[in-house]
VOGU-384078 format. One record per residue (C-alpha): residue in one letter; x negated, y negated, z negated. Coordinates in steps of 0.1 Angstrom, whole numbers, plus 5000, padded with zeros to 4 digits. Layout:
BEGIN
AXYZ ...
//
This chain:
BEGIN
M521651705078 T524951555072 D527251425099 T527151045091 T530350985111 T532251125081 K529651125053 P527450845039 L523750845047 R521651025021 I518450835016 C515450944995 S513150654986 F509750694969 E509650334957 S508250284922 R508049914913 R511349814928 S513250134923 E516449984909 E516549714936 T516149984962 A518950194949 T521249894946 L520549794983 I521150144996 T524350174976 K525649824986 M525149915022 G527150235020 G524350495015 V523750754989 A520450664971 T517950904955 V515050694943 V512150884929 P509150684917 S506050844933 M503150664917 Q501950414892 E498950184893 V496350254866 P493450014860 L490150214861 G488750284827 E486050034821 N486049924858 P482249954862 A482449864899 A484349544892 L481849434865 K478949524889 F480649304916 A480749014891 E477149054883 E476249064920 L478348754925 F476548564898 S473148674912 G473948554947 E474048894964 I477448854981 D478348655012 Y482048715017 V484748834993 V487949005007 F490949034985 M493349314996 T496249304971 G497749074945 V497849334918 G494249424924 T493149064924 R494849004891 H493349324876 L489949214888 F490248874870 D491449054839 V488449294839 V485949014845 Q487348824814 T486249114792 K482649014798 W482548654811 P484748344808 L487148344837 T486347984844 D482748064850 F483648354873 L486048144893 A483547864897 E481048114910 L483648264934 Q484147924949 K480547934963 Y481448214987 V483748265017 I487148385004 I489348605026 S492848735018 R494649025035 G498048865030 P500348645009 K500148844977 P496448784970 V496948424981 K499548374954 V497248504927 L494248304940 K496247984942 E497448034906 E493848014896 N493047724920 V490747934941 R490047794976 I490948045004 D489148025037 F490848295058 V494248475056 A495148765079 P498548725097 E501448965095 P501749255094 N498649225073 T496949555081 W493149605082 R493249535120 E494549185116 L492149135087 L489249245108 E490149025138 T490548725114 I487048785100 K485348855133 S486848555150 G485848315122 L482548445107 D479148595116 L479048935100 N475549045111 G473449095080 K476148975057 V477249145024 V481049185023 A482649264990 V486149424994 Q488649454965 E490149794972 Y493849874970 G494150234959 I493150414991 P489750295004 S490150135039 T487350345055 E488250245091 F488049885081 Y484649945065 E483350135095 E484349845118 L482549595096 I479449815095 Q479349845133 V479049465136 G476149455111 A477849395078 E476949565045 V480249665028 R480449684990 P483849824979 V485249704946 P487849954934 V489849784907 Y492750024902 Q493750364912 W497050544918 T498350834898 F501651024895 P504350864873 D504350954836 D507351174844 P506751344878 A509651574875 P512051374897 L509351354924 F508751724923 E512451794924 S512751574955 I510351804973 H512652094967 Q515751884976 T514051805009 I513552165016 R517252235008 G518251975033 E519851735007 F518551415024 D519051255058 V516250995055 L512950995037 A511950625032 F508350525025 T507350175014 S503550225012 A500850445025 N499950554989 Q503450684985 A502950925014 T499651044998 H501451114965 V504451284981 F502151515001 Q500151584970 A503351664951 A504351914978 H500952084975 E501252094937 Q504652264939 G503152524962 V505652464990 F503752225013 E504352405046 E508052445038 W508352085027 L506551945058 A508752155081 A511852025064 A510651665063 Q509851675101 K513651745106 Q514551435086 V514551075098 I511250925085 A511350555078 S508350335072 I508349975058 G505449865081 P502449945102 T500050045074 A502450315061 T503350415096 E499650475105 H499050685074 L502150895079 T501250955115 K497851075104 L499551315080 N501651465109 L504851295098 P505251005122 P508150765114 Q510950705138 L511850375121 E509550095111 A510749765096 S509849425110 P509349215090 P507849465065 K510249375037 L512549575015 G515949425025 P515349445063 F513949795058 I517049925042 R519249745067 L517249905095 I517750255081 M521550205076 T521850065111 E519550295131 A519150625113 P522650765120 A521950785157 L518650965151 I519951235128 Q519951585142 R523451725138 
//
């Protein structure tokens, strides 16, 4: 790693949607930015699970509906419109208890004038969501539909099942590599060569894709050993938990889990953590 007393902090970010903004923030704060998009959201083909969910909703088989992400919520509505008028679906949705993991689904739901009964507080992980649901609702014997957000939240599902709920996941989109994965693959080799000081993750799914990229390049063990010598930065608890499970625990975690404070935290705290 570089000696940041004389050289700027070299940060590799895997942000996809806000890549330009991320690079600008890092540069403005005096760092050297390498931003390599690690994934893209892809609506599932015909989304059979989403259409099945709508059918179950119309037939009265669901008790509670949990919305996990804003993008997934919007995709779900778009899919439903391929078979039913959205107004009919939204009217039916209003008959059920509506739960949101955080502010992004709330924004989409409010745009469609959908009543929201429960919203999990920050940092909006499945744990806050679970406590919100358990404290306000009887789950025993209830059917809970959960709009998935890429990686299924299996621990969340298991906790719901343990208190008597039946969980019906509704996967609405999946993640895949960017159309051009070459920069991501190159970042794997750059990490091995020691060209970064900080690896910055802004979602759990990014970590999954970066690990997959290292495997696909056939250098996973070398990459992981090199990454463990870097400063690992996480935007929030969900990403931290996932990275820790992958044997790459972060030394830095943003609070609040937002991009600006995240980059500021890295620029302020990472230099002292770097192994010289």
